[in-house]
C-alpha positions, 0 to 999 in steps of 0.5 A, a space after each residue: 817254221 819251227 825253231 828248237 833250242 836245247 839247254 841244260 847240258 854240262 859236265 857231270 860225274 858218273 852216277 850224276 844227273 842232268 835235265 835237258 830242255 828243248 824250247 820250241 818257237 815259231 810254231 806250236 809243236 803240241 801236235 808233233 811227235 818229238 825226240 832226242 838224239 845224240 852224237 858222240 865224237 866219231 860216231 853217227 847220230 843215234 836215237 835216244 828217246 821219243 814221245 808222241 804228240 799226245 804225251 804217251 807213249 814214250 820210247 827209249 833206246 835200250 842203252 838208256 831205258 830205266 835211266 832216262 825219262 822223256 816228257 813234254 808240255 805244249 812248247 817244251 821237250 825234256 830229258 831227265 837223265 839219271 845214273 849217267 856214265 861215260 858212254 852217255 857223253 855226246 851232243 844231244 839234239 831235240 827234233 820234231 816231226 812236222 806231220 800233225 798228230 802222226 800215229 806212228 812215232 819213229 826212231 830214225 833221223 830222216 823222219 824228223 824235220 826240225 832240229 836244234 843246234 845241240 847241247 853238250 853232255 860230258 860225263 867224267 868217270 
């Protein structure tokens, strides 16, 4: 089993930056594709960014492209968020796909098996 724990959320002014981290424990995630999703109040959980187990390539939702950067090391996943705006307010979740060294990186929730509890990001306008 894999446990994921997000950190780094908080309250920031529009235009500001935050760096989210996701620490993995229980089993190495170095061979798993991983992703960030988010869920705003009253909305469905949506894809934000994903990264292949090898570190490249990376994928982004159109709404965050050019502002967010996903990265990873052997045991952690990161999301650098710049130029934040009110529409980025949400609970952010990291997720891992348990299929080892999967070639295809998915952007859909049902392809991810392990989830963290989420970290709140609030952007004030």
